N, C-alpha and C positions, 0 to 999 in steps of 0.2 A: 757761490751761494746756492743752497737748495731752494727750489721754488715750490711752495705748497699752495694748493688751490682750494678755495671755496667756490663751488660751481652752481649756478642757477640757470634754469632754462624755462622759458615760458611754456605753459601748458597748451596743448591743442585738444579741443573737444570735438570728437567726431560722432556723426550719426552713422547708422549702418551696423555692421556686425561687431559686437564687443569682442568676440573671439578673434576676429581678424585684427582688431586693434591690439590685442595682447600679443599676437604674432609679430606685428610691426615693432612693438616695444621690446620684445625679447631679442629680435634681430638687431635693434638699435644698440642695446646693451652689449650684445656679443661683439658687434662691430667696433664699439669704442674700446672694449677690453682688448681686442685683438690688435688694434692700431696703436694704442698707448700702452706699451708693454710694461711700463713701470707700475701701472696699477696691478697687473698680474703678479709682478715681483713682490709688491708690498703685501698682497693677499697671501702669497705663499709663505713669506717671512713671518707674518702674523700667525698663520696656522702652525708653523714649526715652533714659534715662541710659546703658543698656548699649550702645546703638548708637554713642554718641560717646565712651564711656569709653576705648576702645582708643587713640584719637588724642589723649587728654588727658595732659598732663604731670603726673605726681604731684608734689605740692609737697614740697620738702625743707625741713623745719623743725627748727631746732636748739633744744634746751631747755637754757638756761643757768641754773644755780641753785647755791646753796650747799648742801653736804651737811648742814648744820644744818637745812635745810628739805626734807629728803628726803621726808617724809610728804606734804607739799604737792605736791612734784614728782610723786610717784606718783599723786596724785589727778588732776592735770592730764593726765599721760600716759595714764591709764586712760580719761579722757573722749575724747581724740583717737583712741585705738585703737578705741573704740566707733564712731567715725565713719569708720573705715577709713584713718586717717592715723597713720603711725608716726613719732613724733618721734625725732630723733637725741639720744641722751643717753649719758653716759660709761659707766654701769654695764651698758648693753646693747651699745653699739657700739664701745667701746674694748677691744680684745682683751687678755687677761691678759698682763701683763709687757710690754705695748707702751708706746711713748713717749706719755706724757700730753700734753706740749706739742705733739706732732705732731697728736694728736687735736683739741686745742683750736684748732689752726691751720685745721682743716677748717670752722670756723664760717663762713669766707668763701665756701665753696662752696655755701652754702644759700640758698634763696629767701627765707626768713624766719627770724627769731630771736625766741623767747619768753624774756623775761628775768623771772625771779621775784625781784623786788627786795625786799630786806630789809636791815636793819642789818648782819647777818652777810655778806650778799652784797657790799655796798659796801665791806667791810673785808677781803674775801678776795682774795689776790693772784691765785689761779687764775681766779676769776670776773672780776675786773677785767682780767686779761690777755686773756680771751676777748673782753671788750668792746672793748679797744684794737685787737685784731685786726679785729673786725667794723667798727669805725668808719672803717677805712681804705677801705672800699668806698664807691663813689659812691652817693649817695642812700640811705645806710644807714638813715636815720631812717624812710624809707617802708617799710622791710622789718622794722621793729622793733615788737614787741608787749610793752611793759613791763607787768607785773602787780604791783601793790603788795600784798605779803602781810604787811607788818609796819608798824604805826603809827609805830614809831620812825624809820622811813626816810621821813620826810615831805619828799620832794624837790620838792614843788610850791610850797613857800615858798622862794624863791631865797636869802633870807638864811641859811637853814639849810644851804645848800651849803658854807658856810665850814667846818662841822664836818668834812666828809669831805675837803675840800681840805687842811685843816690836818692831818688824820690822816695823809694820804699824804706831805705835805711833811715832817712830823716823822719818819715812818718812814724816809723817804729819807735824811734827815740823820743819824739814829741809825745806820743800817746803813752809810752811807758812812764815818762816823767809826770804826766798828768795823773796817771793812776797812783803813782807813788805818793802824791800829795794827799790822797784820800785815805780815810779810815778803811780797814779791811772789810768791815761789814757792808754787804751788798755790792761788792766789786767783782763778784765771780763772773757775771756776763762780760764785764770789761776785760777781764783776764782772758776769756775765751776769744774775744775779738783781737786782743793783743797777740794771742797765739797764732791766729790766722795771718796777721800782718808779719809776724816773725817768719812763718813758713814761706810767705811770698818773698820777703827780702832775702831769705836764704837760698831760694831756688830760681829767682827770676833771671839771674845771670846765666845759669846753665840752660834754662829754657830759651832765652833769646839767642844764645850761641847755637843751639841745635836748629832753631827755626832759620837762622841766617844761612845755614849750610844747605838748606833745602832749595830745590828749584821751585820757586813760587811764582805766582802770577798776580798782577793787579786786577781789580774787578773788571775794568773796561775790556781788558784782553780776554778774560774768561767769558764775558758776555758776548763778545764778538765771535767767539768760537763755540757758542752754546755749551760752555763748561766742559768741553771735550776732555781736557786733562783729568778732571775729577771723574767724569762718567766712565772714561776708559779704565781708570784704576779700579773703580768700584766693580765694573764688569769683569775685569781680569781676576779679581780676588774672589768674587762669589758668584760669578757666571750669570750676571743679570743680562737677559737678552735686551739688546738695544732695538727698540721698535721704531719704525718710521712713524713720525707724528702726522696725523691727518686731523686738521682742526675744523670744527664746525663754527662758522661765524655768522651771527645775525647781521643782516646787511642794512638795517634801518638807518643807521648813522654812518655807514661807510661811504655811500655815494655822495658826490657833490651834485645834488639833483638840479640845482639852478643852472649850473654850467652844462650839464648833460642836456637839459631841456633846450637851452639856447642852440647847442650844436644840432640837436634833432630837428628843430624848427628850420634852421638854415639849410640843412641837407634836404628835408622833405619839400621845402619850397622849390628847390632846384629840380628835384625828382619829378614833381608834378608838371613842371614846364616840359620835361622830356617824356611825359606820359608813362612813367614807371609805376607799376602797380604794387609790387611787393619789395621787401627789403630784408636784409640781415643786419641787425644792429649789435655791435660788440662794445662792451664797456670793460675796461680793466683798470683797477685801482689798487694801490698798496695801502695796507692798513696803517702804516706809519709814514705818510708822505713827508712829514716834517724832517725825518731823518734821511730821506732820499731826495737829493737834488742833483740834477744833471744839466750840464751845459748843452745849449741847443746843438752845437756842433757834434757833441757826443751822441745825442739822440738821432741826429741825421745820419751820422756814420754807421751807427749800430743798425738802424732801420734799413738803410740801403744794403748793408752786408747781408742781412737776413733775407731780404727780398730777392737779391741777386742770386743767392744760393738755394732758393726755394722755388721749385717749379709747380708747387701746389697752390691752391686757393687763388682767388683773383689777383692777389698781390704779386706772387711770383710770376704769373703769366703776363703781367703788365709792367715789369720792372723798367723797361726802356721808356715807357710813357709817363711814369710818375715823376713829376717835378715837385721838389720840396721847397717850401717858402718859410722863412723865419717869421715868427710872431713875437709879441712882447713877452709872452709867457711860455713859448715852446715852438713847435713846428707844425706846418699845415700842408695838406696836399689834397688835390681834387681833380678827378677826371670826369668830364661831363658827357663824353661820348667816345666809346672805344669801338672801332669798326669791326673788330673780330667777333664781338658778341654783344654789342650794343649796351655795354655796361656803364653804370654810373658808380663812382667811388668818391667818398669823402672821408678824410681822416685828420685827426688833430691829436698831437701828443704834447702834454704839458711838461714843464721842467721837473715836476715832482713825480713823473712817471705815469700819471693818469693818461689813459689812451681811450679815444673814442673813434670808432670806425663804423661806417654804414655803407652798404653797397646794394645795388639792385639785384634781383634774382635773375639767374640765367633762364629760368622758366618764363620770364617776361618777353622773351622772343615771341613774335606773333604766332608761331606755330604751336606754342605750348602754354600760352598764358592762362588757360583754363585748368592747368594741372600744377601740382606740387609733388616733386620727387622726394619720397622718403629717403632713398639712398643718397641722393645728392645733398640733402639738408644735413644728414648725419655726417657725411664726409666734410662738409663745411665746418661743422662744430669741431670735429677732430683736428682738422688743419689749423683752426683758430687757436686751439689749445697748444698744439705743437709749436706754432709761431710764438705764443706767449712764453713757453718754456725757453726757447732760444733767445728771444728778445731780452727778457729780464735777466737771464743768466749772463748774457753778454754785457748788459749794463752794469753788472756787479752790484746788485742791490744789497743792502745791509743785511747781515745775519738777523734772524728772528723776524724778517719781513714776511708778511703773508700777502699773496696776490689774490684778489677777488675778481672773478671773471663772470660777467653777466652776458648771456647771449639770447637775443630775441629775434624771432622771425615775425614779420608783419605783412599785412596785405594778403592774408590767406583766405579770407571769408569766401565761401561758396566755391572754392577750388576743389577739384578731385585729388585725393591723396593716392598716389601711385608709387609702386616700388621704384621704377626707373622710367626714363623717357624713351627708351628703345621700344618700338612697337606699342606706343602709348595708347593708340586707338583701340587696341584689343583688350585693354584693361576693363574690368568691371567699373562702371562710373561711380561706385561708392567705395569707401566712405567719403563724405563731403565735410570740409572744415566748417564748423559753425562759428568759429572765433576768428577775429581778424588778426 
């Protein structure tokens, strides 16, 4: 699964030279871009896409569905909108009080048609009328994307086509008999409707047979692959550039704030006992945790593998010291004192993939506690993101899952901000952090 990030970092407010602050910021951005190469690749891909986008025909795709399946249609529509493709559908594109048959006739003007096939769809006169209009086009089958959304509509077993052929033949006979009982005056609209039903009952057998011979996919399989089969075909036919999707997510309702607060208080209580001054706090959460559940053993195994193969960040440097304990809702680990760098580390990973980690700053060693290294803090952020990519990919999170990462440095007030800790005493003592 691809892992996409929404990334937030706490602001640091500095006194001193604004120009110097801009230099630090520029260097920070350059360092992150250099270390996480995927960001550079996405940027380059988007630039190439933008160059050719103006000359590319935007695909016209008609969404045909029964209103009994509106919720499913909304889901499909929402996905394609996220890809910059607006499907044509009646509730958005048919003006109020306009002719619905005329709107349905426009299906022939589209490059592709997505059919949400269900039992209700195959028994709807409006849906099947749209189908009859579309199958008049040459090579219509190459432009059709049937999506099976109802197990009752098992159209891939040809013997079951009889059910729908019989349904429309019976409907035609009943309606014709009702019309024949009427006087001719005023029956013209009924004859128009009868003509529609006649076309449906005459063509539905051929239509079902052609669809049954296609390699189609059920809705859940398409959703699990981000509609790859459809997007690949559209891209191949009309050269739509496939862009990497970077999503901006408002985080007000993303975080489990009460749970995070409890973890924070537990860790800081222990850190104060050990006279730690500053910390890095990392929160990671999936936007759809209800669809991502992991056994504690899976979390433990994945975490240990990443830590063992990573010599960066405090985690990789301490892999032999980390002991992981099961909790009722996940796994927990804590190191109160590491002789190598006097580090405190506290971590908790829940069964739904939510991760909380806090560790003391290496600058809290007695020699450097008055300083904060800009270089080191940037490096910690980059390594935390690289860890997140490895950890969540190895967990095999569900497609369409977004990972939100929050990183905060604390305990910074009144410390000197320096580039690095080498020859730190020769640094200009400004800027000073005004924020904790």
